[in-house]
Legacy VTK file of the C-alpha trace (Angstrom):
# vtk DataFile Version 3.0
C-alpha trace
ASCII
DATASET POLYDATA
POINTS 521 float
45.898 93.501 87.175
47.646 95.624 89.830
46.089 95.308 93.168
44.944 98.813 93.469
42.923 98.283 90.426
41.460 95.078 91.649
40.172 96.796 95.044
38.581 99.379 92.776
36.882 97.020 90.926
35.608 95.005 94.134
34.287 98.604 95.340
32.491 99.009 92.303
30.467 95.806 92.463
29.458 96.581 95.905
28.000 100.104 94.697
26.240 98.294 92.029
24.754 96.025 94.377
23.609 98.792 96.528
21.803 100.683 93.505
20.031 97.107 92.026
16.780 98.677 92.145
17.687 100.461 88.930
17.280 98.713 85.805
20.747 99.660 84.323
22.800 99.168 87.416
21.170 95.772 87.445
22.307 94.884 84.008
25.906 96.393 84.722
26.025 94.095 87.571
25.346 90.965 85.542
27.855 91.944 82.959
30.691 92.568 85.734
29.951 89.384 87.435
29.992 87.603 84.034
33.276 89.087 83.208
34.579 87.973 86.530
33.403 84.349 86.311
31.276 84.612 89.054
28.414 83.666 86.878
28.289 80.892 83.908
27.107 81.608 80.622
23.721 80.157 80.850
23.081 81.979 84.322
23.975 85.164 82.823
21.696 84.656 79.795
18.761 83.331 81.901
18.835 86.307 84.602
19.713 88.999 81.519
16.640 87.593 79.599
14.162 87.683 82.609
15.547 91.466 83.572
14.910 92.339 80.104
11.520 90.586 79.881
10.534 92.415 82.983
11.709 95.668 81.885
9.031 95.539 78.856
6.096 95.320 81.047
2.705 96.881 79.958
2.342 100.852 81.204
-0.361 101.352 83.720
-1.884 104.223 85.226
-4.015 107.102 84.444
-4.053 108.759 81.042
-1.411 111.216 80.127
1.143 109.269 82.461
3.600 106.713 81.706
4.371 104.672 84.977
6.077 101.125 84.388
6.215 98.004 86.818
9.471 97.579 88.424
11.077 94.329 87.428
11.351 91.589 89.813
14.860 90.301 89.900
15.537 86.636 90.299
16.374 86.784 94.290
18.768 83.635 94.250
20.856 85.213 91.285
20.829 88.630 93.394
22.009 86.746 96.274
24.393 84.775 94.428
25.932 88.061 92.780
25.973 89.652 96.085
27.882 86.761 97.661
30.322 86.863 94.667
30.777 90.466 94.920
31.621 90.501 98.791
33.894 87.693 98.165
35.845 89.654 95.553
36.221 92.246 97.893
37.238 90.452 100.546
40.012 88.768 98.181
41.080 92.347 97.155
41.420 93.615 100.664
43.606 90.432 101.440
45.764 91.090 98.340
46.224 94.735 99.082
47.141 93.959 102.782
49.767 91.434 101.114
51.171 94.056 98.890
51.929 96.640 101.869
53.288 93.648 103.998
55.480 93.235 101.019
56.540 96.784 100.761
57.158 96.863 104.597
59.441 94.358 104.072
61.153 95.394 101.228
61.741 98.699 103.521
63.046 96.298 106.005
65.549 94.433 103.683
66.985 97.881 102.246
67.708 99.025 105.906
68.676 95.609 107.218
72.502 95.630 108.633
72.274 91.824 107.520
71.407 92.619 104.029
74.154 93.225 101.355
73.203 95.455 98.404
75.546 96.050 95.515
75.057 99.695 93.995
75.129 100.244 90.160
78.704 100.512 89.180
80.364 103.600 87.762
83.674 103.268 85.818
86.597 104.230 87.776
84.640 104.998 91.134
85.004 101.339 92.391
82.656 98.812 93.548
80.171 99.989 96.213
78.139 97.795 98.645
75.512 98.941 100.987
75.151 97.248 104.590
72.271 98.928 106.301
73.154 102.493 106.365
76.684 102.080 105.459
78.229 102.438 102.044
81.440 100.244 101.408
83.655 101.171 98.384
86.542 99.255 97.068
88.736 100.971 94.144
92.321 100.719 93.003
95.030 100.894 90.572
97.375 98.521 88.809
99.849 99.492 86.037
102.846 98.365 84.375
105.312 99.615 81.637
108.273 99.084 79.513
110.749 101.811 79.585
113.907 102.083 77.655
116.167 105.028 78.710
119.258 106.341 77.046
121.588 108.469 79.216
124.264 110.749 77.330
126.777 110.476 79.977
127.905 110.048 83.668
129.451 113.367 84.993
132.157 113.146 87.644
131.477 114.843 89.990
127.814 114.285 89.699
125.396 117.210 89.339
123.909 117.443 92.947
120.165 117.468 92.818
119.784 116.762 89.194
116.882 114.408 88.042
117.825 113.391 84.750
119.207 109.864 83.958
122.797 110.044 84.872
123.808 106.376 84.766
125.813 106.987 81.398
124.458 103.871 80.061
121.118 102.642 78.138
118.574 100.889 80.491
115.393 98.859 80.102
113.032 98.311 83.077
109.441 96.798 83.329
108.416 99.386 86.127
105.563 101.470 87.709
104.735 104.781 86.516
104.141 107.981 88.515
101.337 106.104 90.118
102.118 102.789 92.040
99.276 99.948 92.385
96.644 100.744 94.989
94.092 99.290 97.061
91.715 101.875 98.634
88.788 101.001 100.834
86.447 103.705 102.544
83.127 103.606 104.274
80.498 106.187 104.566
77.198 106.894 106.382
75.311 109.611 107.949
74.643 109.565 111.789
72.683 112.303 113.495
72.692 114.321 110.236
76.354 114.539 109.976
77.958 112.700 106.972
81.081 110.443 108.131
83.885 108.324 106.230
86.601 106.483 106.787
89.589 105.497 104.430
92.661 103.520 104.064
94.691 103.263 101.174
97.783 100.993 100.388
100.034 101.701 97.373
102.220 98.687 96.670
104.915 99.006 93.504
105.787 96.148 91.231
109.461 96.899 91.732
111.821 95.670 94.655
112.521 98.220 97.030
116.043 99.402 98.505
115.387 99.122 102.105
118.945 100.308 102.792
118.032 103.549 101.515
115.459 104.067 104.226
115.521 107.764 104.496
112.327 107.868 101.735
111.077 104.610 102.807
108.961 103.006 100.299
109.537 105.744 97.728
113.469 105.096 98.101
115.134 103.877 94.928
114.744 100.367 93.638
117.013 97.432 93.977
116.718 95.081 91.210
118.201 92.210 92.841
116.678 88.807 93.086
114.723 87.771 95.991
113.535 91.608 96.210
110.163 92.544 97.533
108.048 95.567 96.463
107.141 98.127 99.166
103.779 98.664 100.799
103.070 102.414 101.014
100.314 103.203 103.128
99.484 106.962 101.742
96.048 107.104 103.121
94.309 106.535 106.333
91.923 109.579 107.263
88.272 110.099 108.525
86.032 112.868 107.315
83.123 114.677 109.314
80.745 117.345 107.985
77.739 118.409 106.139
76.819 119.991 102.867
75.948 123.368 104.649
79.171 123.412 106.952
81.630 121.753 105.060
83.932 118.849 105.677
86.876 118.483 108.286
89.420 115.809 107.630
91.439 114.113 110.271
94.550 111.591 109.240
96.758 111.105 106.445
95.997 111.986 102.694
97.114 114.182 100.009
98.473 117.693 100.953
96.835 120.861 99.745
99.763 122.660 98.332
100.942 121.159 94.792
97.756 118.705 94.617
96.109 120.431 91.722
99.403 120.627 89.875
100.065 116.850 90.055
96.197 115.944 89.341
95.969 117.544 86.347
99.469 116.330 84.936
98.812 113.872 82.227
102.086 111.879 83.362
99.837 110.730 86.248
98.555 108.052 83.891
102.244 107.277 82.534
106.067 107.403 83.643
106.963 111.027 82.473
110.523 111.528 83.855
111.967 108.352 84.820
114.206 109.329 87.978
116.659 106.563 87.156
115.542 103.628 84.995
118.241 100.620 86.014
116.999 100.193 89.435
113.318 101.553 89.031
111.573 102.477 92.536
108.114 102.058 93.301
107.205 105.228 91.196
108.273 107.356 88.435
108.873 111.152 88.826
106.343 112.109 86.126
106.686 115.847 86.544
107.750 116.042 90.013
110.956 118.149 90.139
110.319 119.188 86.363
107.443 121.718 86.937
106.071 121.421 90.635
107.351 120.522 94.152
105.579 117.142 94.981
102.565 117.708 97.140
103.168 114.485 99.141
100.650 112.567 101.402
100.849 114.035 104.956
99.544 113.954 108.228
96.856 116.717 108.782
93.799 118.541 110.043
92.153 120.441 107.382
88.996 121.999 106.221
87.183 121.856 102.859
84.422 124.461 102.767
81.126 124.278 100.847
81.206 125.722 97.188
79.873 129.145 96.933
79.085 130.692 93.380
81.817 128.029 92.036
84.612 128.991 94.469
85.672 126.582 97.440
88.349 127.152 100.372
90.367 124.371 101.459
93.055 124.988 104.331
94.740 122.929 107.196
97.444 122.387 109.595
100.043 119.658 108.748
102.766 117.701 110.474
106.088 119.730 109.766
108.781 118.463 107.816
112.450 118.804 107.967
114.895 120.825 105.683
116.339 117.801 103.944
119.946 117.489 102.683
118.839 115.877 99.128
121.576 117.215 97.217
124.769 116.601 99.620
125.087 120.174 99.405
122.551 121.891 101.908
122.084 122.481 105.420
119.411 120.958 107.577
116.653 121.582 110.180
114.670 119.243 112.282
112.866 121.268 114.973
109.461 122.679 114.884
107.465 124.570 117.690
104.263 125.222 115.091
102.807 122.823 112.381
103.028 123.792 108.702
100.215 125.595 107.278
98.625 125.005 103.554
95.572 126.383 101.864
94.126 127.323 98.366
90.999 128.481 96.888
89.639 126.929 93.832
86.885 128.071 91.254
85.204 125.606 89.117
82.864 126.501 85.815
81.211 124.191 83.487
78.848 124.541 80.422
78.387 122.174 77.485
81.323 123.220 75.523
83.637 124.693 77.996
85.152 123.871 81.412
87.405 125.616 83.807
89.259 124.721 87.205
91.467 127.408 88.704
93.355 127.497 91.919
95.825 129.738 94.004
97.556 128.339 96.955
100.005 128.699 99.647
102.462 126.965 101.958
104.413 128.347 105.009
106.609 126.495 107.728
108.855 127.757 110.662
112.174 125.899 110.378
114.098 125.950 113.480
117.303 124.379 114.709
118.944 124.895 111.308
122.364 123.033 111.224
124.837 124.122 108.708
126.219 121.298 106.491
129.565 121.386 108.185
130.014 121.305 111.787
131.357 124.603 113.307
130.302 126.731 110.351
128.751 129.931 111.505
125.242 130.897 110.508
124.435 134.231 110.185
121.448 135.675 112.572
118.852 133.565 113.945
118.886 129.668 113.345
115.084 129.963 112.577
113.588 130.759 109.505
110.079 130.733 107.948
109.842 128.933 104.488
106.950 130.187 102.046
105.745 129.748 98.854
102.575 130.479 96.593
101.096 128.762 93.495
98.830 129.421 91.048
97.088 127.477 88.037
94.257 126.541 85.846
92.997 123.556 83.523
90.708 124.369 80.971
88.787 122.431 78.026
87.482 123.427 74.923
85.728 120.572 73.228
88.277 118.177 72.458
91.088 120.785 73.282
92.672 120.839 77.057
95.192 123.562 77.992
96.813 123.312 81.420
99.196 125.956 82.890
100.882 126.266 86.437
103.563 128.289 88.217
104.822 128.558 91.837
107.444 130.272 93.530
109.064 130.074 97.247
111.884 130.611 99.768
113.239 127.729 101.659
110.842 125.343 100.220
113.656 123.480 98.085
113.104 121.732 94.841
111.338 118.190 93.906
110.144 117.179 97.456
108.904 119.791 99.997
111.992 121.304 101.855
114.746 119.359 99.635
117.612 121.587 99.536
115.716 124.568 100.773
118.460 126.055 102.853
122.286 126.694 101.867
124.924 124.793 103.441
125.556 127.682 105.893
121.700 127.904 106.840
120.525 130.826 104.505
116.871 130.191 102.675
117.273 129.409 98.797
114.735 130.809 96.420
112.870 128.470 94.070
110.546 128.653 91.343
109.122 126.717 88.276
106.085 125.701 86.318
104.774 123.827 83.381
102.488 124.021 80.385
100.352 121.367 78.803
98.333 120.880 75.818
95.991 117.946 74.557
93.765 117.174 71.911
91.362 114.339 71.761
90.818 113.382 68.009
88.547 110.264 68.435
86.406 109.256 71.341
89.287 107.022 72.994
92.405 108.518 71.479
94.089 111.512 73.196
97.707 113.158 72.229
99.407 115.159 75.235
102.327 117.321 74.913
103.861 119.444 77.641
106.950 121.296 78.941
108.259 122.279 82.272
111.094 123.219 84.665
111.927 123.566 88.196
114.874 126.018 89.216
116.873 126.236 92.338
118.739 129.473 93.033
121.824 129.932 95.170
121.994 131.839 98.308
124.268 134.236 99.459
127.422 132.118 100.325
126.541 129.282 98.029
129.716 128.552 96.244
129.540 125.011 94.883
128.999 124.924 91.369
127.795 121.410 91.195
124.543 122.130 92.770
121.657 121.692 90.233
120.111 125.023 88.859
117.489 123.532 86.879
115.602 120.272 86.097
113.509 120.650 82.814
111.417 118.074 80.503
109.866 118.006 77.307
107.088 115.111 77.198
104.800 114.017 74.741
102.307 110.841 75.175
99.598 108.771 73.151
96.706 107.608 75.256
93.963 105.053 74.250
91.032 104.151 76.229
90.820 100.359 75.520
87.968 99.975 77.788
86.311 101.909 80.573
89.205 100.689 83.166
92.038 100.156 80.922
94.213 102.873 79.180
97.263 102.010 76.755
99.947 104.516 76.809
103.017 105.174 74.361
105.495 108.113 75.569
108.380 110.043 75.111
110.301 112.145 77.569
113.315 114.185 77.287
115.024 115.304 80.510
117.871 117.503 81.341
119.512 118.870 84.457
121.902 121.903 84.684
124.101 122.822 87.379
125.189 126.383 88.680
128.537 125.416 86.953
129.339 123.967 83.659
127.497 120.338 84.319
124.703 119.068 82.171
123.176 115.744 82.150
120.512 114.661 79.321
118.499 111.300 78.937
115.667 110.090 76.581
112.959 107.594 77.729
110.734 105.606 75.468
107.375 104.013 77.448
104.588 101.833 76.377
102.081 100.057 78.869
98.909 100.131 80.427
97.139 101.157 83.367
93.854 100.199 85.005
91.557 101.884 87.388
88.548 100.284 88.830
LINES 1 522
521 0 1 2 3 4 5 6 7 8 9 10 11 12 13 14 15 16 17 18 19 20 21 22 23 24 25 26 27 28 29 30 31 32 33 34 35 36 37 38 39 40 41 42 43 44 45 46 47 48 49 50 51 52 53 54 55 56 57 58 59 60 61 62 63 64 65 66 67 68 69 70 71 72 73 74 75 76 77 78 79 80 81 82 83 84 85 86 87 88 89 90 91 92 93 94 95 96 97 98 99 100 101 102 103 104 105 106 107 108 109 110 111 112 113 114 115 116 117 118 119 120 121 122 123 124 125 126 127 128 129 130 131 132 133 134 135 136 137 138 139 140 141 142 143 144 145 146 147 148 149 150 151 152 153 154 155 156 157 158 159 160 161 162 163 164 165 166 167 168 169 170 171 172 173 174 175 176 177 178 179 180 181 182 183 184 185 186 187 188 189 190 191 192 193 194 195 196 197 198 199 200 201 202 203 204 205 206 207 208 209 210 211 212 213 214 215 216 217 218 219 220 221 222 223 224 225 226 227 228 229 230 231 232 233 234 235 236 237 238 239 240 241 242 243 244 245 246 247 248 249 250 251 252 253 254 255 256 257 258 259 260 261 262 263 264 265 266 267 268 269 270 271 272 273 274 275 276 277 278 279 280 281 282 283 284 285 286 287 288 289 290 291 292 293 294 295 296 297 298 299 300 301 302 303 304 305 306 307 308 309 310 311 312 313 314 315 316 317 318 319 320 321 322 323 324 325 326 327 328 329 330 331 332 333 334 335 336 337 338 339 340 341 342 343 344 345 346 347 348 349 350 351 352 353 354 355 356 357 358 359 360 361 362 363 364 365 366 367 368 369 370 371 372 373 374 375 376 377 378 379 380 381 382 383 384 385 386 387 388 389 390 391 392 393 394 395 396 397 398 399 400 401 402 403 404 405 406 407 408 409 410 411 412 413 414 415 416 417 418 419 420 421 422 423 424 425 426 427 428 429 430 431 432 433 434 435 436 437 438 439 440 441 442 443 444 445 446 447 448 449 450 451 452 453 454 455 456 457 458 459 460 461 462 463 464 465 466 467 468 469 470 471 472 473 474 475 476 477 478 479 480 481 482 483 484 485 486 487 488 489 490 491 492 493 494 495 496 497 498 499 500 501 502 503 504 505 506 507 508 509 510 511 512 513 514 515 516 517 518 519 520
């Protein structure tokens, strides 16, 4: 019996005592006390018999009237019943107070900074614990793939800026995919009505890093030598502050805005895609980076994400400016910046039972100063300052089991593969670039999905570009099967054909076959 019911029961007993002069109430009282165990069977029978006997007294009074004598209840029994009811009421009150005390203790436990509470687990959402008013979340990624790559031939001279495997021989590798491993820790709380988070993420690979190629740090090419070690890529370290009504401000290092939707909707995020070289694999493969989009990167930033208005949301920010980088060996460079890089996008989301849509349009721009030609002493036409700019657009749609994704970008001075890679010519002029990809998927079983895609990234020559070995286009066709073994583990089988073409006659092609698994927790 619940405590509140017990309290009502005791109250009913007292009310019954207060009305003991009424015959029916007296009978009810006897039954209640008997049910409660306050009266034995013999006491109950005796009192009930006396009461019923008294209630059948002979009528008295004048003719035409019927007046009955009031029963005279056993005073000892009434006293005993009264004491029992009061004791029951006292017990109920004590139990009610104990219940309130337990509720207060439970509330104190919920908010105590000394007590850890494990929140319900959501697959892929990490493990969350609550300590006082702070949520702690730990999540991560582990993956490993076997890839066999067959390259058609090695060109001499090399195709500058080409991304297909140009080793000229077959190779096997056990490697990471487009994603390395990851261990991500975040804390979240609300203080003075403001939502606050802090996140740190380290992304180690499984392959040994080539530390001598330090221009790209942990993302440099690999070195498959004994006694090597994988690199630790600290991609994320940022804080956010905001509210649902105002939006969220981010400070620190995290994924950038331009190109982020392109890579996050790319199916090769779960696999290898283009290998980017297989004999000495790096911590990550290329996926479709350079074969359909420019890598978004993880960048120092101060950015703002607005609330959602009728499905629309704005994301804008200022970023650490990046250098024009001579990736191919045939480009100029620039390393002076008086202003930050600016990036932004607007997104739209729609969802119904059988259809979802996510669409986006974005931009990035940066003023590149102190442009230096490839060859010292080469004159630069006009100013040594150039403004690089790019725009993008895309959409990801699902119709039941069918998924379709399309993306395009175009820019000047932003280069190809990585931001500002080969974005200016040897004599300092801006190079145009463009690209995109299309992707289709079909989920023909609850856990089985097939995906196919095609994409390309093109780099155009500027006025004065004369070297025919500069890359003109990197393109790839990729097909894959994904099987969700569990909520954590996905098994992958994949084929990727990659081709790189120069502005001259150079052409390299390679084919990669991949199988492996990736885990999210």
